[in-house]
ROZA-428890 format. One record per residue (C-alpha): chain; x negated, y negated, z. Coordinates in steps of 0.05 Angstrom, whole numbers, plus 5000, padded with zeros to 4 digits. Layout:
N
> c_X_Y_Z
> A_X_Y_Z
...
This chain:
271
> c_X_Y_Z
> A_3504_5961_1513
> A_3526_5892_1492
> A_3579_5895_1432
> A_3561_5868_1364
> A_3625_5822_1349
> A_3641_5823_1269
> A_3665_5771_1250
> A_3724_5773_1193
> A_3752_5721_1144
> A_3831_5723_1144
> A_3863_5676_1078
> A_3936_5683_1081
> A_3993_5620_1084
> A_4037_5654_1111
> A_4043_5642_1176
> A_4071_5698_1200
> A_4035_5755_1162
> A_3970_5717_1181
> A_3985_5726_1252
> A_4003_5806_1240
> A_3935_5815_1210
> A_3900_5770_1269
> A_3937_5816_1322
> A_3912_5883_1279
> A_3848_5867_1269
> A_3837_5842_1335
> A_3857_5906_1366
> A_3820_5940_1316
> A_3757_5913_1358
> A_3739_5859_1302
> A_3734_5783_1309
> A_3783_5739_1262
> A_3774_5670_1230
> A_3833_5648_1202
> A_3855_5600_1154
> A_3912_5584_1114
> A_3890_5563_1045
> A_3835_5561_1001
> A_3803_5506_1012
> A_3801_5520_1085
> A_3763_5587_1058
> A_3712_5559_1022
> A_3695_5513_1071
> A_3688_5573_1131
> A_3645_5601_1074
> A_3595_5550_1073
> A_3608_5530_1151
> A_3603_5613_1183
> A_3577_5649_1121
> A_3518_5683_1155
> A_3563_5697_1205
> A_3612_5731_1172
> A_3621_5798_1154
> A_3670_5811_1101
> A_3733_5772_1076
> A_3807_5782_1063
> A_3851_5741_1020
> A_3913_5738_0999
> A_3911_5719_0927
> A_3953_5674_0912
> A_3955_5620_0972
> A_3987_5560_0956
> A_3940_5514_0929
> A_3898_5504_0875
> A_3843_5545_0900
> A_3860_5629_0901
> A_3840_5682_0931
> A_3795_5699_0869
> A_3762_5630_0876
> A_3757_5640_0946
> A_3723_5720_0935
> A_3669_5688_0873
> A_3650_5629_0923
> A_3639_5686_0984
> A_3593_5731_0935
> A_3560_5673_0897
> A_3532_5661_0977
> A_3521_5747_0995
> A_3533_5785_0934
> A_3545_5841_0979
> A_3605_5814_1013
> A_3658_5865_1031
> A_3725_5834_1001
> A_3799_5854_1020
> A_3856_5826_0975
> A_3922_5821_0990
> A_3978_5816_0936
> A_4048_5826_0918
> A_4040_5776_0863
> A_4016_5811_0809
> A_4085_5852_0813
> A_4123_5793_0808
> A_4087_5780_0747
> A_4108_5846_0710
> A_4188_5827_0720
> A_4176_5765_0705
> A_4139_5768_0644
> A_4173_5830_0624
> A_4134_5897_0610
> A_4108_5878_0540
> A_4091_5811_0554
> A_4054_5831_0604
> A_4022_5899_0561
> A_4000_5852_0518
> A_3963_5805_0573
> A_3922_5854_0598
> A_3902_5889_0527
> A_3867_5819_0517
> A_3824_5848_0564
> A_3822_5922_0570
> A_3849_5950_0503
> A_3828_6020_0517
> A_3872_6022_0582
> A_3921_5996_0555
> A_3926_6053_0498
> A_3919_6102_0548
> A_3981_6083_0597
> A_4048_6095_0583
> A_4098_6028_0567
> A_4128_6025_0631
> A_4074_6047_0681
> A_4081_5986_0719
> A_4040_6007_0775
> A_3976_6029_0735
> A_3981_5968_0678
> A_3985_5916_0756
> A_3933_5959_0790
> A_3883_5951_0721
> A_3896_5873_0717
> A_3891_5864_0791
> A_3829_5904_0776
> A_3803_5862_0712
> A_3826_5788_0753
> A_3780_5808_0824
> A_3716_5836_0788
> A_3721_5805_0707
> A_3716_5879_0689
> A_3760_5915_0653
> A_3785_5984_0694
> A_3766_6026_0642
> A_3690_6001_0639
> A_3688_6025_0718
> A_3729_6093_0697
> A_3667_6111_0644
> A_3610_6077_0681
> A_3561_6121_0702
> A_3557_6142_0775
> A_3510_6171_0824
> A_3520_6230_0865
> A_3535_6221_0939
> A_3487_6237_0984
> A_3532_6286_1034
> A_3573_6344_1015
> A_3653_6332_1025
> A_3687_6389_1059
> A_3770_6391_1046
> A_3804_6417_1106
> A_3885_6435_1090
> A_3935_6427_1141
> A_3984_6475_1134
> A_4037_6482_1181
> A_4086_6529_1183
> A_4160_6506_1143
> A_4206_6515_1193
> A_4158_6482_1248
> A_4153_6423_1197
> A_4233_6418_1180
> A_4252_6408_1252
> A_4186_6363_1261
> A_4214_6314_1208
> A_4277_6313_1238
> A_4261_6302_1316
> A_4204_6240_1287
> A_4269_6203_1253
> A_4309_6211_1317
> A_4253_6186_1354
> A_4254_6125_1296
> A_4319_6114_1309
> A_4318_6112_1382
> A_4258_6066_1384
> A_4289_6009_1341
> A_4268_6021_1271
> A_4348_6007_1253
> A_4327_5939_1277
> A_4260_5927_1258
> A_4298_5945_1182
> A_4342_5896_1188
> A_4293_5842_1200
> A_4269_5855_1135
> A_4335_5864_1099
> A_4351_5797_1120
> A_4296_5767_1087
> A_4319_5787_1019
> A_4249_5820_1008
> A_4232_5835_0934
> A_4253_5901_0912
> A_4189_5915_0881
> A_4154_5913_0945
> A_4121_5992_0957
> A_4134_5982_1032
> A_4219_5988_1015
> A_4199_6057_0990
> A_4179_6083_1059
> A_4223_6144_1082
> A_4292_6119_1107
> A_4282_6046_1086
> A_4325_6045_1027
> A_4386_6082_1059
> A_4378_6038_1112
> A_4385_5980_1071
> A_4449_6012_1041
> A_4477_6018_1105
> A_4463_5944_1114
> A_4504_5928_1053
> A_4559_5971_1078
> A_4544_6031_1032
> A_4530_6086_1079
> A_4542_6100_1154
> A_4485_6111_1201
> A_4501_6183_1207
> A_4496_6188_1135
> A_4430_6149_1140
> A_4395_6193_1180
> A_4420_6264_1144
> A_4397_6234_1077
> A_4333_6212_1101
> A_4307_6277_1133
> A_4337_6303_1081
> A_4280_6264_1029
> A_4220_6271_1081
> A_4238_6337_1073
> A_4234_6341_1003
> A_4173_6300_1001
> A_4136_6348_1052
> A_4159_6409_0999
> A_4127_6362_0943
> A_4065_6351_0975
> A_4055_6424_0996
> A_4069_6443_0922
> A_4009_6395_0908
> A_3962_6410_0946
> A_3974_6486_0929
> A_3965_6476_0856
> A_3919_6409_0853
> A_3869_6426_0914
> A_3810_6478_0934
> A_3804_6473_1002
> A_3747_6494_1035
> A_3798_6506_1097
> A_3867_6516_1102
> A_3889_6519_1182
> A_3959_6516_1209
> A_3954_6453_1261
> A_3993_6480_1315
> A_3942_6539_1326
> A_3905_6530_1389
> A_3838_6554_1356
> A_3847_6501_1295
> A_3807_6446_1318
> A_3749_6489_1349
> A_3751_6526_1284
> A_3740_6459_1239
> A_3679_6441_1285
> A_3654_6501_1281
> A_3652_6506_1205
> A_3625_6442_1198
> A_3565_6447_1253
> A_3559_6506_1202
> A_3481_6495_1178
> A_3509_6532_1106
> A_3584_6488_1108
């Protein structure tokens, strides 16, 4: 069977990020059309619109034409065009404007949601602003809108390994990461002096390695603290699962019959 080509437009002004996106999408089997500016993206949409299946765009593209403009143009051409936005800049606005001013700006467009949010909840305020900028509709309106029932039944399967096994697995995994170059990888990020609010900097081990690079922690202590923090996170996850989920099936992923049990459960017409 002949492979069907799926062409994705990627608009990103930073060459390094653009290259990473290209590699990622091509490894996933997509064809990519790369542009570095909003103007180039608009031109690509006009020339390749019929062939494009999705748009991935940074919001700020270093010029007068933003990612919002690119998305609006794409949907004028094809209302059903999927658009994925990338940004770290709205979080930067929170820091630049300050929580009170950011909150006041959001309240002009979504006062209902602002009333619900705690004043210091940066993540939810930023998310609400991004939704309004992307859609022109307040997030509160999206949340309160009527939705039709999905034509499928969803099944929740909880993988709950033995705690002692999981604790050991977390330790061994971090040791593998150390052995395969994670220190150099995180050092490269550290040297770029990233904005501290970047979500990726919260990845397990990253805060500890940053402290190591600043001379505040030995690598041995990095290993110990990062493993402890990851174990604590896993424990919180299991606590959340117990109190917030009612799974249809609970399995130990180490069990030989686990996959067969899942397949049998899903194949049951009464499920």
